PDB file as gemmi writes it, atoms N, CA and C in Angstrom:
CRYST1    1.000    1.000    1.000  90.00  90.00  90.00 P 1                      
ATOM      1  N   MET A   1       0.631  -1.071   0.068  1.00  0.00           N  
ATOM      2  CA  MET A   1      -0.066  -0.091   0.155  1.00  0.00           C  
ATOM      3  C   MET A   1       1.055   1.171  -0.273  1.00  0.00           C  
ATOM      4  N   ARG A   2       0.785   2.236  -1.001  1.00  0.00           N  
ATOM      5  CA  ARG A   2       1.750   3.163  -1.035  1.00  0.00           C  
ATOM      6  C   ARG A   2       0.647   4.476  -0.513  1.00  0.00           C  
ATOM      7  N   ALA A   3       1.226   5.213   0.784  1.00  0.00           N  
ATOM      8  CA  ALA A   3       1.106   6.086   1.432  1.00  0.00           C  
ATOM      9  C   ALA A   3       1.392   7.601   0.956  1.00  0.00           C  
ATOM     10  N   ASP A   4       0.363   8.438   0.621  1.00  0.00           N  
ATOM     11  CA  ASP A   4       0.871   9.708   0.588  1.00  0.00           C  
ATOM     12  C   ASP A   4       0.855  10.586   1.766  1.00  0.00           C  
ATOM     13  N   ILE A   5       0.688  10.460   3.023  1.00  0.00           N  
ATOM     14  CA  ILE A   5       0.978  11.060   4.331  1.00  0.00           C  
ATOM     15  C   ILE A   5       0.995  10.054   5.439  1.00  0.00           C  
ATOM     16  N   ILE A   6       2.055   9.822   5.829  1.00  0.00           N  
ATOM     17  CA  ILE A   6       2.198   9.196   6.998  1.00  0.00           C  
ATOM     18  C   ILE A   6       2.315  10.063   8.432  1.00  0.00           C  
ATOM     19  N   ILE A   7       1.421   9.445   9.565  1.00  0.00           N  
ATOM     20  CA  ILE A   7       1.399  10.021  10.758  1.00  0.00           C  
ATOM     21  C   ILE A   7       1.830   8.662  11.704  1.00  0.00           C  
ATOM     22  N   GLY A   8       2.689   9.009  12.514  1.00  0.00           N  
ATOM     23  CA  GLY A   8       3.245   8.337  13.687  1.00  0.00           C  
ATOM     24  C   GLY A   8       2.906   9.074  15.115  1.00  0.00           C  
ATOM     25  N   ILE A   9       2.603   7.778  15.724  1.00  0.00           N  
ATOM     26  CA  ILE A   9       1.959   8.261  17.295  1.00  0.00           C  
ATOM     27  C   ILE A   9       2.832   7.734  18.578  1.00  0.00           C  
ATOM     28  N   ASP A  10       3.390   8.570  19.268  1.00  0.00           N  
ATOM     29  CA  ASP A  10       4.016   8.068  20.359  1.00  0.00           C  
ATOM     30  C   ASP A  10       2.969   8.556  21.594  1.00  0.00           C  
ATOM     31  N   PRO A  11       2.362   7.573  22.138  1.00  0.00           N  
ATOM     32  CA  PRO A  11       1.145   7.776  23.100  1.00  0.00           C  
ATOM     33  C   PRO A  11       1.868   7.798  24.266  1.00  0.00           C  
ATOM     34  N   ASP A  12       1.455   8.904  25.058  1.00  0.00           N  
ATOM     35  CA  ASP A  12       1.636   8.877  26.412  1.00  0.00           C  
ATOM     36  C   ASP A  12       0.436   9.703  27.623  1.00  0.00           C  
ATOM     37  N   THR A  13       0.545   9.610  28.568  1.00  0.00           N  
ATOM     38  CA  THR A  13      -0.669   9.714  29.465  1.00  0.00           C  
ATOM     39  C   THR A  13      -1.031  11.417  29.500  1.00  0.00           C  
ATOM     40  N   HIS A  14      -0.299  12.208  29.083  1.00  0.00           N  
ATOM     41  CA  HIS A  14      -0.340  13.639  29.151  1.00  0.00           C  
ATOM     42  C   HIS A  14      -0.158  14.509  28.228  1.00  0.00           C  
ATOM     43  N   LEU A  15       0.632  14.292  27.071  1.00  0.00           N  
ATOM     44  CA  LEU A  15       0.825  14.599  25.968  1.00  0.00           C  
ATOM     45  C   LEU A  15       1.596  13.525  25.018  1.00  0.00           C  
ATOM     46  N   SER A  16       1.012  13.153  23.820  1.00  0.00           N  
ATOM     47  CA  SER A  16       1.335  12.186  22.859  1.00  0.00           C  
ATOM     48  C   SER A  16       1.933  12.983  21.520  1.00  0.00           C  
ATOM     49  N   GLY A  17       3.242  12.522  21.231  1.00  0.00           N  
ATOM     50  CA  GLY A  17       3.995  13.171  20.327  1.00  0.00           C  
ATOM     51  C   GLY A  17       3.576  12.422  19.010  1.00  0.00           C  
ATOM     52  N   VAL A  18       3.317  13.671  18.289  1.00  0.00           N  
ATOM     53  CA  VAL A  18       2.626  13.117  16.779  1.00  0.00           C  
ATOM     54  C   VAL A  18       3.530  13.792  15.730  1.00  0.00           C  
ATOM     55  N   GLY A  19       3.985  12.829  14.665  1.00  0.00           N  
ATOM     56  CA  GLY A  19       4.768  13.528  13.228  1.00  0.00           C  
ATOM     57  C   GLY A  19       4.104  12.667  12.359  1.00  0.00           C  
ATOM     58  N   ARG A  20       4.174  13.855  11.060  1.00  0.00           N  
ATOM     59  CA  ARG A  20       3.821  13.564  10.151  1.00  0.00           C  
ATOM     60  C   ARG A  20       4.641  14.033   8.877  1.00  0.00           C  
ATOM     61  N   LEU A  21       4.521  12.767   7.828  1.00  0.00           N  
ATOM     62  CA  LEU A  21       5.454  13.223   6.773  1.00  0.00           C  
ATOM     63  C   LEU A  21       4.298  13.055   5.475  1.00  0.00           C  
ATOM     64  N   ASP A  22       4.396  14.334   4.620  1.00  0.00           N  
ATOM     65  CA  ASP A  22       3.927  14.447   3.160  1.00  0.00           C  
ATOM     66  C   ASP A  22       5.057  13.655   2.524  1.00  0.00           C  
ATOM     67  N   VAL A  23       4.768  12.565   1.844  1.00  0.00           N  
ATOM     68  CA  VAL A  23       5.474  11.844   1.042  1.00  0.00           C  
ATOM     69  C   VAL A  23       6.019  12.218  -0.084  1.00  0.00           C  
ATOM     70  N   ALA A  24       5.248  13.077  -0.989  1.00  0.00           N  
ATOM     71  CA  ALA A  24       5.435  13.324  -2.603  1.00  0.00           C  
ATOM     72  C   ALA A  24       6.462  14.740  -2.018  1.00  0.00           C  
ATOM     73  N   SER A  25       5.949  15.900  -1.160  1.00  0.00           N  
ATOM     74  CA  SER A  25       7.102  17.239  -1.074  1.00  0.00           C  
ATOM     75  C   SER A  25       8.043  16.559   0.235  1.00  0.00           C  
ATOM     76  N   ARG A  26       8.092  15.201   0.780  1.00  0.00           N  
ATOM     77  CA  ARG A  26       9.590  15.221   1.857  1.00  0.00           C  
ATOM     78  C   ARG A  26       9.384  15.918   3.036  1.00  0.00           C  
ATOM     79  N   LYS A  27       8.014  16.956   2.901  1.00  0.00           N  
ATOM     80  CA  LYS A  27       7.899  17.621   4.095  1.00  0.00           C  
ATOM     81  C   LYS A  27       7.485  16.823   5.664  1.00  0.00           C  
ATOM     82  N   ALA A  28       7.985  17.161   6.584  1.00  0.00           N  
ATOM     83  CA  ALA A  28       7.860  16.447   7.972  1.00  0.00           C  
ATOM     84  C   ALA A  28       7.636  17.459   8.942  1.00  0.00           C  
ATOM     85  N   SER A  29       6.743  17.090  10.067  1.00  0.00           N  
ATOM     86  CA  SER A  29       6.672  18.313  11.295  1.00  0.00           C  
ATOM     87  C   SER A  29       6.124  17.192  12.514  1.00  0.00           C  
ATOM     88  N   ALA A  30       6.647  17.871  13.541  1.00  0.00           N  
ATOM     89  CA  ALA A  30       6.304  16.871  14.985  1.00  0.00           C  
ATOM     90  C   ALA A  30       6.054  18.203  15.897  1.00  0.00           C  
ATOM     91  N   THR A  31       5.124  17.270  16.527  1.00  0.00           N  
ATOM     92  CA  THR A  31       4.602  18.450  17.858  1.00  0.00           C  
ATOM     93  C   THR A  31       3.970  17.446  19.069  1.00  0.00           C  
ATOM     94  N   THR A  32       3.563  17.946  19.843  1.00  0.00           N  
ATOM     95  CA  THR A  32       3.020  16.880  21.050  1.00  0.00           C  
ATOM     96  C   THR A  32       1.502  17.432  21.390  1.00  0.00           C  
ATOM     97  N   LEU A  33       0.499  16.413  21.415  1.00  0.00           N  
ATOM     98  CA  LEU A  33      -0.731  17.109  22.002  1.00  0.00           C  
ATOM     99  C   LEU A  33      -1.290  16.186  22.572  1.00  0.00           C  
ATOM    100  N   PRO A  34      -2.226  16.904  23.521  1.00  0.00           N  
ATOM    101  CA  PRO A  34      -3.142  15.990  24.579  1.00  0.00           C  
ATOM    102  C   PRO A  34      -4.022  15.220  23.508  1.00  0.00           C  
ATOM    103  N   PHE A  35      -4.371  14.008  24.007  1.00  0.00           N  
ATOM    104  CA  PHE A  35      -5.549  12.846  23.306  1.00  0.00           C  
ATOM    105  C   PHE A  35      -6.657  13.266  22.660  1.00  0.00           C  
ATOM    106  N   ALA A  36      -7.482  14.243  23.198  1.00  0.00           N  
ATOM    107  CA  ALA A  36      -8.541  14.446  22.533  1.00  0.00           C  
ATOM    108  C   ALA A  36      -8.375  15.455  21.548  1.00  0.00           C  
ATOM    109  N   LEU A  37      -7.056  16.465  21.312  1.00  0.00           N  
ATOM    110  CA  LEU A  37      -6.520  17.057  20.040  1.00  0.00           C  
ATOM    111  C   LEU A  37      -5.620  16.273  19.145  1.00  0.00           C  
ATOM    112  N   LEU A  38      -5.394  14.988  19.756  1.00  0.00           N  
ATOM    113  CA  LEU A  38      -4.664  14.200  18.615  1.00  0.00           C  
ATOM    114  C   LEU A  38      -5.490  13.485  17.885  1.00  0.00           C  
ATOM    115  N   ILE A  39      -6.691  12.987  18.649  1.00  0.00           N  
ATOM    116  CA  ILE A  39      -7.782  12.584  17.792  1.00  0.00           C  
ATOM    117  C   ILE A  39      -8.176  13.548  17.069  1.00  0.00           C  
ATOM    118  N   ASP A  40      -8.865  14.663  16.956  1.00  0.00           N  
ATOM    119  CA  ASP A  40      -9.222  15.795  16.261  1.00  0.00           C  
ATOM    120  C   ASP A  40      -8.103  16.058  15.262  1.00  0.00           C  
ATOM    121  N   TYR A  41      -6.874  15.972  15.180  1.00  0.00           N  
ATOM    122  CA  TYR A  41      -5.771  16.103  14.312  1.00  0.00           C  
ATOM    123  C   TYR A  41      -5.785  15.197  13.322  1.00  0.00           C  
ATOM    124  N   VAL A  42      -5.941  13.973  13.812  1.00  0.00           N  
ATOM    125  CA  VAL A  42      -6.164  12.830  12.858  1.00  0.00           C  
ATOM    126  C   VAL A  42      -7.282  13.114  11.984  1.00  0.00           C  
ATOM    127  N   ARG A  43      -8.417  13.252  12.564  1.00  0.00           N  
ATOM    128  CA  ARG A  43      -9.799  13.229  11.796  1.00  0.00           C  
ATOM    129  C   ARG A  43      -9.419  14.448  10.882  1.00  0.00           C  
ATOM    130  N   ASP A  44      -8.747  15.303  11.365  1.00  0.00           N  
ATOM    131  CA  ASP A  44      -8.963  16.542  10.150  1.00  0.00           C  
ATOM    132  C   ASP A  44      -7.879  16.046   9.083  1.00  0.00           C  
ATOM    133  N   VAL A  45      -6.875  15.215   9.320  1.00  0.00           N  
ATOM    134  CA  VAL A  45      -5.685  15.132   8.547  1.00  0.00           C  
ATOM    135  C   VAL A  45      -6.687  13.894   7.121  1.00  0.00           C  
ATOM    136  N   VAL A  46      -7.140  12.813   7.641  1.00  0.00           N  
ATOM    137  CA  VAL A  46      -8.199  11.893   6.846  1.00  0.00           C  
ATOM    138  C   VAL A  46      -8.751  12.589   6.125  1.00  0.00           C  
ATOM    139  N   LYS A  47      -9.623  13.740   6.587  1.00  0.00           N  
ATOM    140  CA  LYS A  47     -10.827  13.985   6.107  1.00  0.00           C  
ATOM    141  C   LYS A  47     -10.332  14.999   5.234  1.00  0.00           C  
ATOM    142  N   SER A  48      -9.255  15.702   4.959  1.00  0.00           N  
ATOM    143  CA  SER A  48      -8.529  16.716   4.066  1.00  0.00           C  
ATOM    144  C   SER A  48      -7.986  15.619   3.050  1.00  0.00           C  
ATOM    145  N   ALA A  49      -7.260  14.670   3.503  1.00  0.00           N  
ATOM    146  CA  ALA A  49      -6.749  13.381   2.661  1.00  0.00           C  
ATOM    147  C   ALA A  49      -7.511  12.665   1.623  1.00  0.00           C  
ATOM    148  N   HIS A  50      -8.860  12.704   2.570  1.00  0.00           N  
ATOM    149  CA  HIS A  50     -10.040  11.936   1.437  1.00  0.00           C  
ATOM    150  C   HIS A  50     -10.519  12.853   0.103  1.00  0.00           C  
ATOM    151  N   ALA A  51     -10.510  13.904   0.403  1.00  0.00           N  
ATOM    152  CA  ALA A  51     -10.948  15.113  -0.483  1.00  0.00           C  
ATOM    153  C   ALA A  51      -9.783  15.458  -1.783  1.00  0.00           C  
ATOM    154  N   THR A  52      -8.743  14.603  -1.375  1.00  0.00           N  
ATOM    155  CA  THR A  52      -7.931  15.008  -2.476  1.00  0.00           C  
ATOM    156  C   THR A  52      -7.329  13.522  -2.762  1.00  0.00           C  
ATOM    157  N   ASN A  53      -7.981  12.697  -2.519  1.00  0.00           N  
ATOM    158  CA  ASN A  53      -7.966  11.007  -2.983  1.00  0.00           C  
ATOM    159  C   ASN A  53      -6.415  10.815  -2.457  1.00  0.00           C  
ATOM    160  N   ASP A  54      -6.153  11.113  -1.272  1.00  0.00           N  
ATOM    161  CA  ASP A  54      -4.644  10.783  -0.976  1.00  0.00           C  
ATOM    162  C   ASP A  54      -4.818   9.508   0.459  1.00  0.00           C  
ATOM    163  N   LYS A  55      -3.789   8.868   0.315  1.00  0.00           N  
ATOM    164  CA  LYS A  55      -4.005   7.344   1.272  1.00  0.00           C  
ATOM    165  C   LYS A  55      -3.233   8.165   2.584  1.00  0.00           C  
ATOM    166  N   VAL A  56      -3.922   8.085   3.729  1.00  0.00           N  
ATOM    167  CA  VAL A  56      -2.866   7.999   4.910  1.00  0.00           C  
ATOM    168  C   VAL A  56      -2.694   6.844   5.680  1.00  0.00           C  
ATOM    169  N   VAL A  57      -1.457   6.493   6.322  1.00  0.00           N  
ATOM    170  CA  VAL A  57      -1.235   5.590   7.363  1.00  0.00           C  
ATOM    171  C   VAL A  57      -0.874   6.168   8.514  1.00  0.00           C  
ATOM    172  N   VAL A  58      -1.558   5.457   9.530  1.00  0.00           N  
ATOM    173  CA  VAL A  58      -1.080   6.193  10.833  1.00  0.00           C  
ATOM    174  C   VAL A  58      -0.504   4.903  11.723  1.00  0.00           C  
ATOM    175  N   VAL A  59       0.658   5.024  12.150  1.00  0.00           N  
ATOM    176  CA  VAL A  59       1.432   4.467  12.816  1.00  0.00           C  
ATOM    177  C   VAL A  59       1.590   4.393  14.205  1.00  0.00           C  
ATOM    178  N   VAL A  60       1.217   3.765  15.202  1.00  0.00           N  
ATOM    179  CA  VAL A  60       1.249   4.104  16.847  1.00  0.00           C  
ATOM    180  C   VAL A  60       2.382   2.985  17.463  1.00  0.00           C  
ATOM    181  N   GLU A  61       2.917   3.941  18.135  1.00  0.00           N  
ATOM    182  CA  GLU A  61       4.358   2.930  18.796  1.00  0.00           C  
ATOM    183  C   GLU A  61       3.453   1.923  19.665  1.00  0.00           C  
ATOM    184  N   CYS A  62       3.818   0.943  19.822  1.00  0.00           N  
ATOM    185  CA  CYS A  62       3.612  -0.230  20.745  1.00  0.00           C  
ATOM    186  C   CYS A  62       4.477   0.009  22.331  1.00  0.00           C  
ATOM    187  N   SER A  63       4.132   1.128  23.045  1.00  0.00           N  
ATOM    188  CA  SER A  63       5.112   1.063  24.115  1.00  0.00           C  
ATOM    189  C   SER A  63       4.948  -0.197  25.094  1.00  0.00           C  
ATOM    190  N   TRP A  64       3.698  -0.442  25.213  1.00  0.00           N  
ATOM    191  CA  TRP A  64       3.092  -1.137  26.362  1.00  0.00           C  
ATOM    192  C   TRP A  64       3.851  -2.710  26.268  1.00  0.00           C  
ATOM    193  N   GLY A  65       4.714  -3.215  24.843  1.00  0.00           N  
ATOM    194  CA  GLY A  65       5.062  -4.127  25.067  1.00  0.00           C  
ATOM    195  C   GLY A  65       6.454  -3.953  25.238  1.00  0.00           C  
ATOM    196  N   GLU A  66       6.950  -3.050  25.818  1.00  0.00           N  
ATOM    197  CA  GLU A  66       8.498  -3.198  26.281  1.00  0.00           C  
ATOM    198  C   GLU A  66       8.524  -2.791  27.375  1.00  0.00           C  
ATOM    199  N   ALA A  67       9.558  -3.002  27.903  1.00  0.00           N  
ATOM    200  CA  ALA A  67       9.901  -3.033  29.510  1.00  0.00           C  
ATOM    201  C   ALA A  67      10.558  -1.329  29.759  1.00  0.00           C  
ATOM    202  N   HIS A  68       9.661  -1.085  30.709  1.00  0.00           N  
ATOM    203  CA  HIS A  68      10.322   0.574  31.248  1.00  0.00           C  
ATOM    204  C   HIS A  68      11.048   0.538  32.576  1.00  0.00           C  
ATOM    205  N   ASN A  69      11.905   1.760  32.617  1.00  0.00           N  
ATOM    206  CA  ASN A  69      12.431   2.158  34.121  1.00  0.00           C  
ATOM    207  C   ASN A  69      11.263   2.301  34.994  1.00  0.00           C  
TER     208      ASN A  69                                                      
END                                                                             
């Protein structure tokens, strides 16, 4: 599956890290958002991508599968 936009999420209890890569332009951005705003952000990206027939892939880090300090 070819993606036009890739969103990566590093979930956390207070602020989650989120990165976006626009594949064609090779433009990357990163920020942190609380969970509710993160959901709104992903929803807005998908809605915008749908209007232009772009494909979006969302990757979520599996932090619960790793040992932590």
